[in-house]
C-alpha positions as CSV (number, residue, x, y, z in Angstrom):
1,M,37.1,-25.4,15.2
2,A,37.1,-22.8,12.4
3,Q,38.0,-19.5,14.0
4,L,39.2,-16.1,12.7
5,W,41.2,-15.1,15.7
6,G,43.5,-17.9,16.8
7,G,46.9,-16.3,16.4
8,R,47.0,-14.6,19.8
9,F,46.3,-17.9,21.6
10,T,48.6,-20.7,22.6
11,K,46.1,-23.5,23.2
12,E,42.7,-24.5,21.9
13,T,39.5,-23.1,23.4
14,D,37.7,-25.5,25.7
15,Q,34.9,-27.2,23.8
16,L,32.2,-26.0,26.3
17,V,33.6,-22.4,26.1
18,Y,33.7,-22.7,22.3
19,D,30.1,-23.9,22.1
20,F,28.9,-21.2,24.5
21,N,30.7,-18.5,22.5
22,A,29.5,-19.8,19.1
23,S,26.6,-18.3,17.2
24,I,26.5,-20.4,14.1
25,G,23.4,-22.2,15.3
26,F,21.3,-19.0,14.8
27,D,23.3,-16.4,12.9
28,Q,23.3,-18.6,9.8
29,K,20.1,-16.8,9.1
30,L,22.3,-13.9,8.1
31,L,24.1,-15.8,5.3
32,H,22.5,-13.8,2.5
33,E,23.2,-10.5,4.1
34,D,26.8,-11.6,5.0
35,I,27.5,-12.5,1.4
36,A,25.8,-9.4,0.0
37,G,27.9,-7.2,2.3
38,S,31.1,-9.0,1.4
39,V,30.4,-8.6,-2.3
40,A,29.9,-4.8,-1.8
41,H,33.0,-4.6,0.4
42,V,35.4,-6.3,-2.0
43,T,33.9,-4.3,-4.9
44,M,34.8,-1.2,-3.0
45,L,38.3,-2.6,-2.2
46,A,38.9,-3.1,-5.9
47,K,37.7,0.4,-6.7
48,Q,40.2,1.8,-4.2
49,G,43.1,-0.3,-5.5
50,I,43.3,-2.3,-2.3
51,V,42.7,-5.6,-4.1
52,T,43.0,-6.3,-7.9
53,K,40.1,-6.6,-10.2
54,E,41.1,-10.2,-10.8
55,E,41.0,-10.9,-7.0
56,R,37.7,-9.1,-6.8
57,D,36.1,-11.2,-9.5
58,S,37.5,-14.4,-8.0
59,I,36.2,-13.5,-4.5
60,I,32.7,-12.5,-5.8
61,A,32.4,-15.7,-7.8
62,G,33.5,-17.8,-4.8
63,L,31.0,-16.0,-2.5
64,K,28.1,-16.5,-5.0
65,S,29.0,-20.2,-5.4
66,I,28.9,-20.6,-1.6
67,E,25.4,-19.0,-1.4
68,E,24.1,-21.1,-4.3
69,D,25.4,-24.3,-2.8
70,V,23.8,-23.6,0.6
71,E,20.5,-22.8,-1.1
72,A,20.7,-26.0,-3.2
73,G,21.4,-28.0,-0.1
74,S,24.8,-29.3,-1.3
75,L,26.7,-27.3,1.3
76,A,25.7,-27.4,5.0
77,V,26.3,-24.8,7.6
78,T,27.7,-26.9,10.4
79,S,28.8,-26.3,14.0
80,Q,32.5,-26.7,13.2
81,Y,32.3,-23.0,12.4
82,E,32.0,-20.4,15.1
83,D,29.7,-18.1,13.2
84,V,28.3,-17.4,9.8
85,H,31.3,-15.1,9.0
86,S,33.9,-17.8,9.6
87,F,31.8,-20.3,7.6
88,V,31.8,-18.0,4.6
89,E,35.5,-17.0,4.8
90,A,36.7,-20.6,5.4
91,N,34.8,-21.9,2.5
92,L,35.9,-19.0,0.3
93,I,39.6,-19.7,1.0
94,E,39.1,-23.4,0.4
95,R,37.5,-22.6,-3.0
96,I,39.7,-19.8,-4.4
97,G,42.9,-20.0,-2.3
98,E,45.0,-17.0,-1.2
99,A,42.7,-14.4,-2.7
100,G,40.0,-15.4,-0.2
101,K,42.2,-14.2,2.6
102,K,42.1,-10.6,1.4
103,L,38.3,-10.3,1.7
104,H,38.5,-9.2,5.3
105,T,40.9,-6.4,4.6
106,G,39.7,-3.1,6.1
107,R,36.8,-4.6,8.2
108,S,36.2,-6.3,11.5
109,R,33.6,-8.9,12.6
110,N,32.2,-6.0,14.6
111,D,31.2,-3.9,11.7
112,Q,30.4,-7.0,9.6
113,V,27.8,-8.3,12.1
114,A,26.5,-4.8,12.6
115,L,25.9,-4.6,8.8
116,D,24.4,-8.1,8.5
117,M,21.9,-7.4,11.3
118,R,21.0,-4.0,10.0
119,M,20.4,-5.4,6.5
120,Y,18.4,-8.3,7.9
121,V,16.2,-6.1,10.0
122,R,15.8,-3.6,7.2
123,G,14.5,-6.4,4.9
124,H,12.0,-7.5,7.6
125,V,10.8,-3.9,8.3
126,K,9.8,-3.8,4.6
127,R,8.3,-7.4,4.8
128,T,6.3,-6.5,7.9
129,D,5.0,-3.3,6.3
130,A,3.9,-5.3,3.3
131,L,2.0,-7.8,5.5
132,I,0.3,-5.0,7.4
133,K,-0.7,-3.5,4.1
134,E,-2.3,-6.8,3.1
135,L,-4.3,-6.8,6.3
136,L,-5.4,-3.2,5.7
137,S,-6.6,-4.2,2.3
138,V,-8.8,-6.9,3.8
139,L,-10.1,-4.5,6.4
140,Y,-10.9,-2.0,3.7
141,Q,-12.9,-4.6,1.8
142,K,-14.8,-5.6,4.9
143,M,-15.6,-2.0,5.7
144,E,-16.9,-1.4,2.2
145,E,-19.2,-4.4,2.5
146,N,-20.5,-3.4,6.0
147,L,-21.4,0.3,5.9
148,D,-25.0,-0.6,7.0
149,T,-24.1,-3.6,9.3
150,Y,-25.3,-2.2,12.6
151,M,-23.8,-3.4,15.9
152,P,-23.4,-2.1,19.4
153,G,-20.4,0.0,20.3
154,F,-19.0,-0.7,23.8
155,T,-17.3,1.1,26.6
156,H,-16.3,-0.8,29.7
157,L,-17.6,-3.9,27.8
158,Q,-21.1,-2.4,28.3
159,K,-23.3,-1.5,25.3
160,A,-23.0,2.2,24.7
161,Q,-24.1,3.5,21.4
162,P,-24.9,1.9,18.0
163,V,-22.2,1.9,15.4
164,T,-21.5,-0.1,12.2
165,L,-19.1,-3.0,11.6
166,A,-17.4,-0.7,9.1
167,H,-16.8,1.9,11.8
168,H,-15.6,-0.7,14.2
169,F,-13.1,-2.1,11.7
170,G,-12.1,1.4,10.9
171,A,-10.7,1.8,14.4
172,Y,-8.3,-1.1,13.7
173,F,-7.5,0.3,10.3
174,E,-6.2,3.4,12.1
175,M,-4.2,1.3,14.5
176,F,-2.5,-0.7,11.8
177,K,-2.0,2.5,9.7
178,R,0.0,3.9,12.6
179,D,2.0,0.6,12.7
180,R,3.0,1.2,9.1
181,S,4.1,4.7,9.9
182,R,6.3,3.3,12.6
183,M,7.9,1.0,10.0
184,R,8.7,4.0,7.8
185,D,10.2,5.9,10.8
186,I,12.4,3.0,11.7
187,Y,13.5,2.6,8.1
188,E,14.5,6.2,7.8
189,R,16.6,6.2,11.0
190,M,18.3,2.9,10.5
191,N,19.2,3.0,6.8
192,Y,22.8,4.0,7.2
193,C,25.8,1.7,6.6
194,P,28.1,0.7,9.4
195,L,30.6,-1.2,7.2
196,G,34.0,0.5,7.4
197,A,33.8,1.3,11.1
198,G,36.2,-1.5,11.8
199,A,36.4,-2.9,15.3
200,L,35.5,0.5,16.7
201,A,37.9,3.1,15.3
202,G,37.8,2.8,11.6
203,T,40.8,1.7,9.5
204,T,44.0,3.0,7.9
205,Y,43.0,1.6,4.5
206,P,41.5,4.2,2.1
207,L,38.0,2.9,2.1
208,D,35.2,4.6,0.2
209,R,32.4,4.2,2.7
210,E,30.0,6.3,0.6
211,Y,30.4,3.9,-2.3
212,T,29.9,0.8,-0.1
213,A,26.7,2.4,1.3
214,Q,25.5,3.1,-2.2
215,L,26.1,-0.4,-3.3
216,L,24.0,-1.7,-0.4
217,D,21.1,0.7,-0.9
218,F,21.8,2.7,2.2
219,Y,21.4,6.5,2.4
220,G,25.0,6.9,3.4
221,P,27.6,5.7,5.9
222,T,27.2,6.0,9.7
223,L,29.2,8.9,11.1
224,N,30.7,7.6,14.3
225,S,32.6,4.3,14.2
226,M,32.1,3.5,17.9
227,D,28.3,4.0,17.7
228,S,28.3,2.0,14.4
229,V,29.4,-1.2,16.0
230,S,27.5,-0.8,19.3
231,D,24.2,0.5,18.1
232,R,21.2,-1.8,18.4
233,D,18.6,1.0,18.7
234,Y,17.1,0.0,15.4
235,V,16.6,-3.5,16.6
236,I,15.0,-2.3,19.8
237,E,12.8,0.1,17.8
238,F,11.7,-2.7,15.5
239,L,10.9,-5.0,18.4
240,N,8.9,-2.2,20.0
241,A,7.0,-1.6,16.8
242,L,6.4,-5.4,16.5
243,S,5.1,-5.4,20.1
244,I,2.6,-2.7,19.3
245,V,1.5,-4.6,16.2
246,M,1.0,-7.7,18.4
247,M,-0.9,-5.6,20.9
248,H,-3.3,-4.4,18.2
249,L,-3.7,-8.0,16.8
250,S,-4.3,-9.2,20.3
251,R,-7.0,-6.6,21.0
252,F,-8.7,-7.5,17.7
253,C,-8.4,-11.2,18.5
254,E,-10.0,-10.7,21.9
255,E,-13.0,-9.1,20.3
256,I,-13.3,-11.9,17.7
257,I,-13.1,-14.5,20.4
258,L,-16.0,-12.7,22.2
259,W,-18.0,-12.3,19.0
260,N,-17.5,-16.0,18.3
261,S,-18.9,-17.1,21.6
262,D,-22.5,-18.4,21.9
263,E,-23.4,-15.3,24.0
264,Y,-22.6,-13.0,21.1
265,R,-22.8,-15.1,17.9
266,F,-21.7,-12.1,15.9
267,V,-19.3,-14.1,13.6
268,E,-19.0,-17.5,12.0
269,M,-15.4,-18.6,11.9
270,D,-14.2,-20.4,8.8
271,D,-13.4,-24.1,9.4
272,A,-9.8,-23.5,8.2
273,Y,-9.2,-21.2,11.2
274,S,-11.0,-23.1,13.9
275,T,-10.6,-26.4,15.7
276,G,-12.9,-28.8,17.6
277,S,-12.8,-30.4,21.0
278,S,-11.5,-33.9,21.7
279,I,-14.5,-34.5,24.0
280,M,-17.2,-32.0,23.2
281,P,-18.5,-32.5,19.7
282,Q,-20.4,-29.2,19.6
283,K,-17.3,-27.0,20.0
284,K,-15.8,-24.8,17.3
285,N,-12.9,-23.0,18.9
286,P,-11.2,-19.8,17.6
287,D,-7.7,-21.3,18.2
288,I,-5.9,-19.0,15.7
289,A,-7.2,-15.9,17.4
290,E,-6.3,-17.4,20.8
291,L,-2.8,-18.3,19.7
292,V,-2.2,-14.8,18.2
293,R,-3.3,-13.3,21.5
294,G,-1.1,-15.7,23.4
295,K,2.0,-15.1,21.3
296,T,1.9,-11.4,22.0
297,G,3.7,-12.0,25.3
298,R,6.4,-13.8,23.4
299,V,7.2,-10.7,21.3
300,Y,7.1,-8.5,24.4
301,G,9.7,-10.8,25.9
302,A,12.0,-10.2,23.0
303,L,11.8,-6.5,23.5
304,M,12.5,-6.7,27.2
305,S,15.3,-9.1,26.6
306,L,17.2,-6.8,24.3
307,L,16.5,-3.7,26.4
308,T,17.9,-5.5,29.4
309,T,21.0,-6.7,27.4
310,M,21.9,-3.2,26.2
311,K,21.2,-1.2,29.4
312,G,24.6,-1.6,31.0
313,L,27.0,-1.9,28.1
314,P,29.9,0.5,27.8
315,L,31.2,1.6,24.4
316,A,31.9,0.0,22.1
317,Y,31.2,-3.6,21.0
318,N,30.6,-6.2,23.7
319,K,29.9,-9.9,23.2
320,D,26.6,-9.4,25.0
321,M,25.3,-8.0,21.8
322,Q,25.2,-11.5,20.3
323,E,22.1,-11.9,22.4
324,D,20.2,-9.6,20.0
325,K,19.7,-12.2,17.4
326,E,17.7,-15.2,18.7
327,P,14.9,-13.1,20.3
328,T,14.8,-10.9,17.3
329,F,14.6,-13.7,14.8
330,D,11.9,-15.4,16.9
331,A,9.9,-12.2,17.2
332,I,10.1,-11.4,13.5
333,E,9.0,-15.0,12.6
334,T,6.2,-14.8,15.1
335,V,4.8,-11.5,14.0
336,E,5.0,-12.3,10.3
337,N,3.2,-15.7,10.9
338,C,0.5,-14.0,13.1
339,L,-0.1,-11.3,10.5
340,T,-0.5,-13.8,7.7
341,L,-2.8,-16.1,9.6
342,F,-4.9,-13.2,11.1
343,T,-5.4,-11.7,7.6
344,G,-6.6,-15.0,6.3
345,M,-8.9,-15.5,9.3
346,V,-10.5,-12.1,8.9
347,S,-10.9,-12.4,5.2
348,T,-12.9,-15.6,5.6
349,M,-15.1,-14.6,8.6
350,K,-18.9,-14.3,8.0
351,F,-20.9,-11.9,10.1
352,R,-24.4,-12.4,11.4
353,R,-25.9,-9.1,10.6
354,D,-29.3,-9.8,12.1
355,V,-27.8,-10.9,15.4
356,M,-25.5,-7.8,15.5
357,A,-28.4,-5.5,14.8
358,K,-30.7,-7.1,17.4
359,S,-27.9,-6.8,19.9
360,A,-27.5,-3.1,19.1
361,M,-31.3,-2.6,19.7
362,N,-31.1,-4.2,23.1
363,G,-29.1,-2.6,25.9
364,F,-30.4,1.0,25.4
365,T,-27.7,2.0,22.9
366,N,-30.2,4.7,21.7
367,A,-30.5,6.3,25.1
368,T,-28.1,9.2,24.2
369,D,-30.1,9.8,21.0
370,A,-33.3,9.9,23.1
371,A,-31.8,12.5,25.3
372,D,-30.7,14.5,22.2
373,Y,-34.3,14.2,21.0
374,L,-35.5,15.9,24.1
375,V,-32.9,18.6,23.8
376,G,-34.3,19.3,20.3
377,K,-37.6,19.7,22.0
378,G,-36.3,22.4,24.3
379,V,-35.3,20.3,27.3
380,P,-31.9,21.3,28.8
381,F,-29.4,18.4,28.3
382,R,-28.8,17.8,32.0
383,D,-32.6,17.5,32.6
384,A,-32.9,15.3,29.5
385,H,-30.2,13.1,30.8
386,G,-32.1,12.5,34.0
387,I,-35.4,11.9,32.2
388,I,-33.9,9.2,30.0
389,G,-32.2,7.6,33.0
390,K,-35.7,7.3,34.6
391,L,-37.0,6.0,31.2
392,V,-34.3,3.3,31.1
393,L,-35.1,2.2,34.7
394,Y,-38.8,1.9,33.7
395,C,-37.8,-0.2,30.7
396,I,-35.7,-2.5,32.8
397,E,-38.6,-3.0,35.2
398,K,-40.9,-3.8,32.3
399,N,-38.2,-5.9,30.5
400,T,-38.6,-3.8,27.3
401,S,-36.8,-1.2,25.2
402,I,-37.3,2.5,24.7
403,D,-38.5,2.1,21.1
404,A,-41.0,-0.6,22.1
405,L,-42.8,1.7,24.6
406,S,-46.1,3.3,23.6
407,L,-46.3,7.0,23.1
408,E,-48.5,7.2,26.2
409,E,-45.9,5.5,28.3
410,L,-43.2,7.8,27.0
411,Q,-45.4,10.9,27.7
412,G,-46.1,9.6,31.1
413,I,-42.4,10.2,31.9
414,C,-42.0,13.4,29.8
415,D,-44.7,15.3,27.9
416,R,-42.2,16.5,25.3
417,F,-42.2,13.1,23.5
418,E,-44.1,13.1,20.2
419,E,-44.8,10.5,17.5
420,D,-41.5,11.4,15.7
421,V,-39.5,10.0,18.6
422,Y,-39.6,6.5,17.1
423,D,-37.8,7.6,14.0
424,A,-35.3,9.6,16.1
425,V,-34.3,6.6,18.2
426,S,-34.3,4.0,15.5
427,L,-31.1,2.1,14.9
428,K,-30.7,3.5,11.4
429,T,-31.2,7.1,12.5
430,C,-28.9,6.8,15.5
431,V,-26.1,5.8,13.3
432,E,-26.8,7.8,10.1
433,K,-27.3,11.2,11.7
434,R,-23.7,11.0,13.0
435,L,-22.0,12.6,10.0
436,T,-19.0,14.4,11.4
437,I,-15.7,13.1,10.0
438,G,-14.7,10.0,12.0
439,A,-18.3,9.2,13.0
440,P,-20.2,6.0,11.9
441,G,-22.7,7.5,9.6
442,S,-22.5,6.1,6.1
443,G,-21.8,9.5,4.5
444,A,-18.9,10.2,6.9
445,M,-17.7,6.6,6.4
446,R,-17.7,6.9,2.6
447,E,-15.5,10.0,2.9
448,V,-13.1,8.1,5.2
449,L,-13.1,5.1,2.8
450,E,-12.1,7.3,0.0
451,K,-9.1,8.5,2.0
452,Y,-8.2,4.9,2.9
453,K,-8.4,4.0,-0.8
454,E,-5.9,6.8,-1.7
455,Y,-3.7,5.7,1.2
456,L,-3.6,2.0,0.1
457,E,-2.9,3.0,-3.5
458,G,-0.1,5.4,-2.7
459,S,1.8,4.3,0.5
460,D,4.7,2.1,1.1
461,A,7.4,1.6,3.8
462,E,10.2,3.7,2.3
């Protein structure tokens, strides 16, 4: 059992206890961050005269050779080591001898693991942001292509008013744009370096924490050593942001699943993102959308797990915090896979424009516009609302639509109707006359698309 702390103890740890305590099975994901942090740490130690330049060069060469061998598959990270830190240090000492024992000068596993996790999360904040941006680029393309693809807009899952597919996708563009802003917020708050905090109270060695932070692309060092080793807020914030991303993906998936059903038939899913049935040959199932929807709860679970772990911990570091890694690693992998697959699914979907337009014409989505038409003819809105309600009831009884009624039928309910009513309640007019910013009219949408284009060309996570 390779351990970094055996001097205090007079007998070996029980194997079951050792296995329960060990984290090597999952924290080996932090190998790259652990080595990068160690290279920065020893570089700073040499600058401060705590180790010699020769020792620095030997340690850095040894660290890089370990990373290269692991990546090449010639060195395995095995369970004989308690954690990734002991794996790196033991192999370093084996390779370069006594100089390797000086690497840990001025640091603790507490600030070491805090650094590794912070760097790992920071990298995936940027990775997630990039994946969301890819999705936004696909949504932008679909919006450009569908400015005149008419469809019903819904409230309460009831047809409400006609919109366009571009406008509908724009709602999700806004959601995912907010997700990117959360990534930037997290990055800004978390990008401070905990290395040098020691176990909880710093160290007596003359470390240059500003220099270490600079080497690792942090804004600067953290300012309280106790908080440095016990802070997992950034992980919780990231898991919260990932949960919101998944919520948005899940809502979108729910609509795609509905649109793919025979009752809607709004979309045709690409074969690459669908599956069939083992018994029903006619089936083409939206399995990717369903799986993304299903995996949302898995990411929520990671957030609740860490919130629960942290809620009762006194300062400073506690072993409970080891429980931050597995759910976080799983959540990150889940979200990144879901974003990648969802983006591919949306980019390959085909839309049945005729079916969507026909659906928008059925269900009285132009009722509000008919009421507005009467208002334009001098009828008070409250009276117009009641008149159109009677008109809808008449259409339901006749199994028809407002625009299919004759002028005589319309005037039989209200004499203010004239020939121009048909143009006023047409699908195109109902959409196109809505031109305030944020509305579905093509003029307003083109203005929004220009803003989205500028956003995609100029924004990033940092």
